[in-house]
Structures are given as C-alpha cells and as structure tokens.
Residue frames as a rotation matrix with the C-alpha (Angstrom) as fourth column:
MET 1
-0.347 -0.002 -0.938 -1.20
-0.209 0.975 0.075 18.80
0.914 0.222 -0.339 1.03
ASN 2
0.465 0.588 0.662 -3.42
-0.791 -0.061 0.609 17.46
0.398 -0.807 0.437 3.82
GLU 3
-0.075 -0.536 0.841 -2.39
-0.876 0.438 0.200 14.81
-0.476 -0.722 -0.503 6.37
THR 4
0.558 0.344 0.755 -3.87
-0.031 0.918 -0.395 11.92
-0.829 0.197 0.523 4.42
GLN 5
0.967 -0.246 -0.071 -2.10
-0.091 -0.072 -0.993 13.02
0.239 0.967 -0.092 1.21
GLN 6
0.184 -0.934 0.305 1.17
-0.958 -0.240 -0.156 13.31
0.219 -0.263 -0.940 3.18
LEU 7
0.091 -0.065 0.994 0.59
-0.549 0.829 0.105 9.78
-0.831 -0.555 0.040 4.44
VAL 8
0.912 0.268 0.310 -0.02
0.113 0.562 -0.819 8.50
-0.393 0.782 0.483 0.90
LYS 9
0.703 -0.704 -0.100 3.24
-0.499 -0.388 -0.775 10.16
0.506 0.595 -0.625 -0.24
ALA 10
-0.039 -0.739 0.673 5.25
-0.984 0.147 0.104 8.71
-0.176 -0.658 -0.733 2.68
ILE 11
0.385 0.258 0.886 3.83
-0.238 0.955 -0.175 5.23
-0.892 -0.144 0.429 2.03
THR 12
0.994 0.003 0.112 4.60
0.107 0.282 -0.954 5.31
-0.034 0.960 0.280 -1.70
ASP 13
0.413 -0.907 0.084 8.11
-0.794 -0.404 -0.454 6.60
0.445 0.121 -0.887 -0.98
GLY 14
-0.014 -0.375 0.927 8.60
-0.808 0.551 0.211 3.71
-0.589 -0.746 -0.311 1.45
ILE 15
0.725 0.332 0.603 7.44
0.069 0.836 -0.544 1.24
-0.685 0.436 0.584 -1.20
GLN 16
0.931 -0.363 -0.040 9.71
-0.116 -0.191 -0.975 2.72
0.347 0.912 -0.220 -3.85
GLU 17
0.313 -0.842 0.439 12.65
-0.947 -0.245 0.207 2.68
-0.067 -0.481 -0.874 -1.44
LYS 18
-0.254 -0.349 0.902 12.53
-0.399 0.888 0.231 -1.13
-0.881 -0.301 -0.364 -1.53
LYS 19
-0.855 -0.193 -0.481 11.74
-0.506 0.109 0.856 -1.33
-0.112 0.975 -0.191 -5.28
GLY 20
-0.319 0.848 0.422 8.09
0.221 0.500 -0.838 -2.31
-0.922 -0.174 -0.347 -4.90
LYS 21
-0.993 -0.061 0.103 6.44
0.107 -0.066 0.992 -2.73
-0.054 0.996 0.072 -8.30
GLN 22
-0.511 0.840 0.182 3.05
0.476 0.100 0.874 -1.99
0.716 0.533 -0.451 -9.88
ILE 23
-0.811 0.189 -0.554 2.14
0.446 -0.412 -0.794 0.69
-0.378 -0.891 0.250 -7.33
VAL 24
-0.385 0.782 0.490 -1.49
0.441 -0.311 0.842 1.76
0.811 0.540 -0.225 -7.64
ILE 25
-0.962 0.221 -0.159 -3.18
0.027 -0.504 -0.863 4.41
-0.272 -0.835 0.479 -5.54
ALA 26
-0.420 0.899 0.128 -6.94
0.688 0.223 0.691 3.83
0.593 0.378 -0.711 -5.41
ASP 27
-0.963 0.164 0.212 -8.73
-0.246 -0.856 -0.455 7.03
0.107 -0.490 0.865 -4.39
LEU 28
-0.561 0.776 -0.287 -11.96
0.733 0.627 0.264 5.92
0.385 -0.063 -0.921 -2.69
THR 29
-0.896 0.125 -0.426 -12.99
0.216 -0.717 -0.663 9.35
-0.388 -0.686 0.616 -1.43
ASN 30
-0.603 0.705 -0.372 -15.88
-0.796 -0.563 0.223 9.69
-0.052 0.431 0.901 -3.90
ILE 31
-0.410 0.456 -0.789 -17.28
-0.076 0.846 0.528 6.22
0.909 0.277 -0.312 -3.22
ASP 32
0.222 0.609 0.761 -19.91
-0.850 -0.262 0.457 5.80
0.478 -0.748 0.460 -0.51
ASP 33
0.840 0.301 0.451 -19.50
-0.529 0.637 0.561 3.40
-0.119 -0.710 0.694 2.43
THR 34
0.426 -0.773 -0.470 -15.82
0.007 0.522 -0.853 2.56
0.905 0.360 0.228 2.02
ILE 35
0.756 -0.149 -0.638 -13.63
0.642 0.361 0.676 1.52
0.129 -0.921 0.368 4.93
CYS 36
-0.054 -0.817 -0.573 -10.93
0.629 -0.474 0.617 4.08
-0.776 -0.327 0.539 4.14
GLN 37
0.560 0.216 -0.800 -10.06
-0.308 -0.842 -0.443 6.95
-0.769 0.494 -0.405 1.81
TYR 38
0.286 -0.561 -0.777 -7.23
-0.944 -0.024 -0.330 5.26
0.167 0.827 -0.536 -0.12
PHE 39
0.850 -0.288 0.441 -5.92
0.189 0.948 0.255 1.82
-0.492 -0.133 0.860 -0.95
ILE 40
0.260 -0.818 -0.513 -2.28
-0.957 -0.288 -0.025 1.63
-0.127 0.498 -0.858 -1.94
ILE 41
0.881 0.126 0.456 -1.51
-0.061 0.986 -0.156 -1.61
-0.469 0.109 0.876 -3.75
CYS 42
0.256 -0.830 -0.496 1.89
-0.964 -0.178 -0.200 -2.92
0.078 0.529 -0.845 -4.80
GLN 43
0.995 0.027 -0.097 3.87
-0.021 0.998 0.062 -6.11
0.099 -0.060 0.993 -5.18
GLY 44
0.132 -0.975 0.181 7.22
-0.896 -0.039 0.441 -7.55
-0.423 -0.221 -0.879 -4.24
ASN 45
0.151 -0.135 -0.979 8.92
-0.805 0.558 -0.201 -10.46
0.574 0.819 -0.024 -5.99
SER 46
-0.369 -0.311 -0.876 9.59
0.230 0.882 -0.410 -12.60
0.901 -0.353 -0.254 -2.91
PRO 47
0.614 0.597 -0.516 8.34
0.624 0.033 0.781 -12.96
0.483 -0.802 -0.352 0.67
SER 48
-0.082 -0.715 -0.694 11.52
0.939 -0.289 0.187 -11.26
-0.335 -0.636 0.695 1.90
GLN 49
-0.866 -0.185 0.464 10.94
0.378 -0.849 0.368 -8.29
0.326 0.495 0.806 -0.42
VAL 50
0.129 0.972 0.197 7.28
0.311 -0.228 0.923 -8.04
0.942 -0.058 -0.331 0.66
GLU 51
0.550 0.015 -0.835 8.46
0.833 0.052 0.550 -7.96
0.051 -0.999 0.016 4.28
ALA 52
-0.526 -0.826 -0.203 11.17
0.814 -0.558 0.160 -5.38
-0.245 -0.081 0.966 3.46
ILE 53
-0.558 0.421 0.715 8.57
0.277 -0.718 0.639 -3.15
0.782 0.555 0.284 1.76
ALA 54
0.547 0.802 -0.242 6.30
0.468 -0.053 0.882 -3.37
0.694 -0.596 -0.404 4.82
ASP 55
0.225 -0.563 -0.795 9.24
0.935 -0.106 0.340 -2.50
-0.275 -0.820 0.502 7.10
SER 56
-0.766 -0.556 0.323 10.19
0.638 -0.721 0.271 0.44
0.082 0.414 0.907 4.86
VAL 57
-0.112 0.823 0.557 6.62
0.264 -0.516 0.815 1.79
0.958 0.238 -0.159 4.81
ASN 58
0.668 0.354 -0.655 6.44
0.680 0.067 0.730 1.49
0.302 -0.933 -0.196 8.61
GLU 59
-0.122 -0.838 -0.532 9.78
0.915 -0.302 0.266 3.25
-0.383 -0.454 0.804 9.07
THR 60
-0.749 -0.170 0.640 9.05
0.519 -0.750 0.409 6.03
0.411 0.639 0.651 6.56
THR 61
0.196 0.905 0.378 5.65
0.263 -0.420 0.868 6.90
0.945 -0.071 -0.321 8.04
ARG 62
0.628 -0.011 -0.778 7.01
0.777 0.068 0.626 6.76
0.046 -0.998 0.051 11.58
LYS 63
-0.367 -0.888 -0.277 10.01
0.872 -0.432 0.228 9.02
-0.322 -0.157 0.933 10.84
ARG 64
-0.797 0.016 0.604 8.21
0.382 -0.761 0.524 11.57
0.468 0.648 0.601 8.64
LEU 65
-0.219 0.873 0.436 4.76
-0.283 -0.485 0.828 11.76
0.934 0.058 0.353 10.18
HIS 66
-0.847 -0.188 0.498 5.11
-0.526 0.152 -0.837 10.04
0.082 -0.970 -0.227 13.57
VAL 67
0.282 0.949 0.143 2.36
-0.943 0.302 -0.143 7.56
-0.179 -0.095 0.979 12.71
LYS 68
-0.873 -0.432 0.227 2.27
-0.399 0.900 0.177 3.77
-0.281 0.064 -0.958 12.81
PRO 69
-0.464 0.751 -0.470 -0.27
-0.324 0.350 0.879 1.39
0.825 0.560 0.081 11.35
ILE 70
0.182 0.636 0.750 -3.09
-0.980 0.058 0.189 0.38
0.077 -0.770 0.634 13.67
THR 71
0.462 -0.056 0.885 -2.45
-0.221 0.959 0.176 -3.18
-0.859 -0.277 0.431 12.60
THR 72
-0.176 -0.509 -0.842 -0.30
-0.984 0.107 0.141 -5.10
0.019 0.854 -0.520 10.15
ASP 73
0.424 0.411 0.807 -1.44
-0.425 0.877 -0.224 -8.53
-0.800 -0.248 0.547 9.03
GLY 74
0.994 0.085 -0.072 0.11
-0.106 0.533 -0.840 -11.20
-0.033 0.842 0.538 6.83
LEU 75
0.334 -0.942 -0.033 3.78
-0.936 -0.328 -0.125 -10.94
0.107 0.073 -0.992 7.72
ARG 76
0.251 -0.231 0.940 3.95
-0.470 0.820 0.327 -14.60
-0.846 -0.524 0.097 8.74
ASN 77
0.234 -0.169 0.957 3.82
0.659 0.752 -0.028 -15.94
-0.715 0.638 0.287 5.17
ALA 78
-0.270 -0.411 -0.871 4.29
-0.142 -0.877 0.458 -12.55
-0.952 0.248 0.178 3.42
GLU 79
-0.566 0.208 0.797 2.11
0.806 0.344 0.483 -13.41
-0.174 0.916 -0.363 0.41
TRP 80
0.052 0.608 0.792 -0.27
0.431 -0.729 0.531 -10.53
0.901 0.314 -0.300 1.13
VAL 81
-0.613 -0.263 -0.745 0.57
0.787 -0.287 -0.546 -8.00
-0.070 -0.921 0.383 3.83
ALA 82
0.266 0.728 0.632 -2.11
0.552 -0.653 0.519 -5.46
0.791 0.211 -0.575 4.79
MET 83
-0.734 -0.488 -0.472 -1.19
0.677 -0.470 -0.567 -2.36
0.054 -0.736 0.675 6.81
ASP 84
0.278 0.945 0.174 -4.08
0.847 -0.326 0.419 -0.32
0.452 0.031 -0.891 8.26
TYR 85
-0.846 -0.523 -0.106 -3.43
0.524 -0.776 -0.353 3.40
0.102 -0.354 0.930 8.72
THR 86
-0.331 0.855 -0.399 -7.19
0.384 -0.264 -0.885 4.11
-0.862 -0.446 -0.241 9.23
ASP 87
0.418 0.507 -0.754 -7.62
-0.412 -0.633 -0.655 6.48
-0.809 0.585 -0.056 6.24
VAL 88
0.193 -0.459 -0.867 -5.15
-0.950 0.132 -0.282 4.49
0.244 0.878 -0.411 4.11
ILE 89
0.642 -0.055 0.765 -4.80
-0.258 0.924 0.283 0.73
-0.722 -0.379 0.579 3.77
VAL 90
-0.065 -0.787 -0.613 -1.64
-0.989 -0.034 0.147 -0.62
-0.137 0.616 -0.776 2.17
HIS 91
0.848 0.280 0.449 -1.69
-0.197 0.955 -0.222 -3.97
-0.491 0.099 0.865 0.35
ILE 92
-0.068 -0.924 -0.375 1.65
-0.973 -0.021 0.228 -5.57
-0.219 0.381 -0.898 -0.49
PHE 93
0.814 0.521 0.255 1.36
-0.419 0.832 -0.364 -8.73
-0.402 0.189 0.896 -2.59
LEU 94
-0.484 -0.740 0.467 3.46
-0.017 0.542 0.840 -11.46
-0.875 0.399 -0.275 -4.08
PRO 95
-0.796 0.137 -0.590 2.75
-0.599 -0.325 0.732 -11.58
-0.091 0.936 0.341 -7.86
GLN 96
-0.796 0.505 -0.333 0.50
0.266 0.787 0.557 -14.69
0.543 0.355 -0.761 -7.74
ALA 97
-0.380 0.669 -0.639 -1.61
0.839 -0.040 -0.542 -13.30
-0.388 -0.743 -0.546 -4.86
HIS 98
-0.598 0.104 -0.795 -1.77
-0.207 -0.978 0.028 -9.91
-0.774 0.181 0.606 -6.61
ASP 99
-0.861 0.265 -0.434 -3.10
-0.413 0.132 0.901 -11.57
0.296 0.955 -0.004 -9.78
PHE 100
-0.688 0.600 -0.409 -5.54
0.622 0.777 0.095 -13.74
0.375 -0.189 -0.908 -7.83
TYR 101
-0.258 0.603 -0.755 -7.14
0.794 -0.313 -0.521 -11.02
-0.550 -0.734 -0.398 -5.69
ASP 102
-0.539 -0.002 0.842 -6.93
0.749 -0.458 0.478 -8.29
0.385 0.889 0.249 -8.37
LEU 103
-0.174 0.475 -0.862 -7.99
0.789 -0.456 -0.411 -5.48
-0.589 -0.752 -0.295 -6.01
GLU 104
-0.848 -0.163 -0.504 -7.57
-0.114 -0.873 0.475 -2.87
-0.518 0.460 0.722 -8.73
HIS 105
-0.797 0.596 -0.093 -10.36
0.049 0.218 0.975 -4.54
0.602 0.773 -0.202 -10.72
LEU 106
-0.292 0.683 -0.669 -12.51
0.936 0.346 -0.055 -4.92
0.194 -0.643 -0.741 -7.60
TRP 107
0.069 0.238 -0.969 -12.29
0.546 -0.822 -0.163 -1.17
-0.835 -0.518 -0.186 -6.99
ALA 108
-0.491 -0.295 0.820 -12.52
0.871 -0.135 0.473 -0.19
-0.028 0.946 0.323 -10.67
ASP 109
0.491 0.737 0.465 -14.98
0.710 -0.647 0.276 2.59
0.504 0.195 -0.841 -9.82
ALA 110
0.575 -0.423 -0.700 -12.26
0.448 -0.554 0.702 4.30
-0.685 -0.717 -0.129 -7.77
HIS 111
0.880 -0.435 -0.193 -9.88
-0.443 -0.598 -0.668 6.81
0.175 0.673 -0.718 -9.33
LEU 112
0.765 -0.623 0.163 -6.74
0.505 0.737 0.449 4.72
-0.400 -0.261 0.879 -9.92
THR 113
0.737 -0.642 -0.214 -3.28
-0.676 -0.681 -0.282 6.24
0.035 0.352 -0.935 -10.23
GLN 114
0.854 -0.521 0.000 -0.44
0.519 0.851 -0.080 3.96
0.042 0.068 0.997 -11.41
LEU 115
0.650 -0.728 -0.216 3.06
-0.546 -0.645 0.534 5.03
-0.528 -0.230 -0.817 -10.35
PRO 116
0.599 -0.495 -0.629 6.00
-0.521 0.357 -0.776 4.09
0.608 0.792 -0.044 -12.57
ASP 117
0.890 -0.364 -0.275 8.27
0.455 0.751 0.479 1.32
0.032 -0.551 0.834 -11.35
MET 118
0.647 -0.762 0.014 11.61
-0.739 -0.623 0.255 2.49
-0.186 -0.175 -0.967 -9.99
ASP 119
0.887 -0.381 -0.260 14.64
0.225 0.850 -0.476 0.63
0.403 0.364 0.840 -11.29
C-alpha cells in the first residue's frame, strides 16, 4: 500500500469513526488534468456531525501518518467542509448540500467506490 492509499484508508477510517454516511472514494488517477488523485466524499446529518467527522479525519491522519491537511475550509457553517491533503481532497457534506453539488455525478468518469455505512 503506497502513501496515498494509506492516507485514503486513514481518512475513511476517520469518517467511519464518527458514523459518516454515503462514503464514496473517487479515483481520479486515470483522468488527465485533475487537481488531486482522489476525492473522498461523505455526509453527516448535522453541522455538528460534519464538524466531528472533519475533526476525526484530522486526528486519524495526524496520529497514523503524521500528516495534516494543507487547508480546511467550510467549518464556519459546516454545510460543506473541504480538507486538502494535496493528493486527496475530502468533502464532507450536509445531505442537502450533498444532493445539490452531486460531486459523484460530476466526476462520473472516475472509478467510484462506495463504502457501506457503519451503524
């Protein structure tokens, strides 16, 4: 498992730790001119859960891999939080923002992997 794959695993574990739903890993490695190698998309049911997921992802990547996001944006209203890890960008949505922006459809030419929801 390379460093980027380890990062993807740590991020998804951090999301699942806080019961993030509808986790999709969009593999962009075979698409030209993308800003990163992977998008990881998920949703939380409330602004506080979106914030908790972002905190969990940050903590999991820091503890396991000693990496932090370059930037995290959207925590103020926590409708859509984006965390930039250079090769991986994490998108954490509230349901209505997730439906509106529909990033999975936007990147439909990527290889999409849906992870089962943890209960």
